[in-house]
C-alpha positions in Angstrom: 5.5 -6.2 -1.4 3.9 -4.2 -4.0 1.7 -0.5 -2.5 -1.0 -2.4 -4.5 -1.2 -4.9 -1.8 -0.4 -3.2 1.2 -3.4 -1.2 -0.1 -6.0 -4.1 0.2 -4.9 -5.3 3.9 -6.2 -4.6 7.2 -5.7 -5.8 10.9 -8.0 -9.3 11.3 -7.0 -9.9 14.9 -10.3 -10.7 16.8 -12.4 -7.6 18.2 -9.9 -5.3 15.8 -12.8 -3.7 13.8 -12.5 -0.4 14.3 -9.5 2.1 12.6 -7.5 -1.4 11.3 -6.7 0.0 7.7 -4.6 1.1 6.6 -1.5 -0.7 8.1 1.4 1.8 9.5 4.5 0.8 7.5 7.7 1.0 9.9 11.3 0.3 9.9 10.8 -0.3 6.1 13.4 -1.4 3.0 12.3 0.1 0.2 13.2 -1.3 -3.2 12.4 0.3 -6.6 11.6 -2.7 -9.1 10.9 -1.6 -13.0 8.2 -3.1 -14.8 6.6 -2.5 -17.7 4.3 0.0 -18.0 0.6 -0.9 -18.2 -2.0 2.0 -18.4 -5.1 0.2 -19.1 -4.7 -1.8 -15.6 -3.5 1.5 -14.2 -7.1 2.9 -15.5 -9.2 0.0 -14.5 -7.0 -0.1 -10.6 -7.8 3.5 -10.0 -11.6 3.1 -9.0 -10.6 0.1 -6.6 -7.9 1.7 -4.2 -8.4 3.3 -1.3 -6.4 6.7 -2.5 -6.2 8.4 1.1 -4.3 5.5 3.0 -2.9 4.9 -0.5 -1.2 8.6 -0.6 -0.5 8.6 3.2 1.1 5.3 3.1 3.7 6.5 -0.3 4.3 9.8 2.0 5.6 7.4 4.6 7.8 6.2 2.1 9.3 9.2 1.4 7.1 9.4 -2.2 5.0 13.2 -1.9 4.9 13.3 -6.1 1.2 11.5 -5.4 -1.9 14.1 -5.8 -3.8 14.2 -2.8 -7.5 13.2 -4.7 -7.4 11.5 -8.1 -7.5 14.1 -11.2 -10.6 14.3 -13.2 -8.4 13.0 -16.2 -7.2 10.4 -14.4 -7.7 8.0 -17.2 -6.2 9.7 -20.0 -3.5 11.6 -18.0 -0.5 9.8 -19.2 2.0 12.1 -16.6 -0.4 11.0 -13.7 -0.3 7.4 -14.4 3.4 7.1 -14.6 3.5 8.6 -11.5 0.9 5.7 -10.0 2.7 3.2 -11.8 5.8 4.2 -10.2 4.4 4.3 -6.5 1.6 1.2 -7.3 4.0 -1.2 -8.6 7.9 -0.4 -8.7 7.7 0.2 -5.2 8.5 -2.7 -3.1 8.7 -3.3 0.7 11.4 -6.0 1.3 12.0 -5.6 5.1 9.9 -4.2 8.2 6.9 -4.2 9.3 3.3 -3.3 9.6 1.4 -2.1 12.5 -1.8 -2.2 13.5 -2.9 1.6 14.1 -6.1 0.2 16.5 -4.5 -2.9 18.3 -1.3 -2.7 17.1 -0.8 -5.7 16.3 2.4 -6.0 14.3 2.7 -7.8 11.2 6.6 -8.5 10.0 7.5 -8.1 5.9 10.3 -10.3 5.0 12.2 -10.8 1.8 8.5 -8.6 0.8 6.5 -11.3 2.0 3.7 -10.1 4.2 2.9 -12.1 7.5 -0.7 -12.1 7.7 -0.8 -14.9 10.0 -2.8 -15.1 13.5 -2.1 -16.6 16.8 -4.6 -19.1 17.8 -5.5 -16.7 20.4 -6.3 -13.7 18.0 -8.4 -15.6 15.8 
């Protein structure tokens, strides 16, 4: 699971409506998988990211290279775009779990695929 995916996931357990994003990563195995650098894609995705959540998740995984706020010249700053590229598209969570900070529901990650399915009583 790439961090771009993680940045779009939240808990959907019944009545879990507050503080259900971002899901906390625990007991994860991370792998760096090389991907083609596509600055145009990165320039377009910056405004769609929940930046503080993204930076917090990257820090949980040991990546402290991202700035706390998006630079004013982000779309033209190739150095920033390369750091973003590595964190967003090359960092893969292979195993582990995502835990809701509100209700503590656990979503397992196996072979890079997050299982977001809920039991019938949780819907």
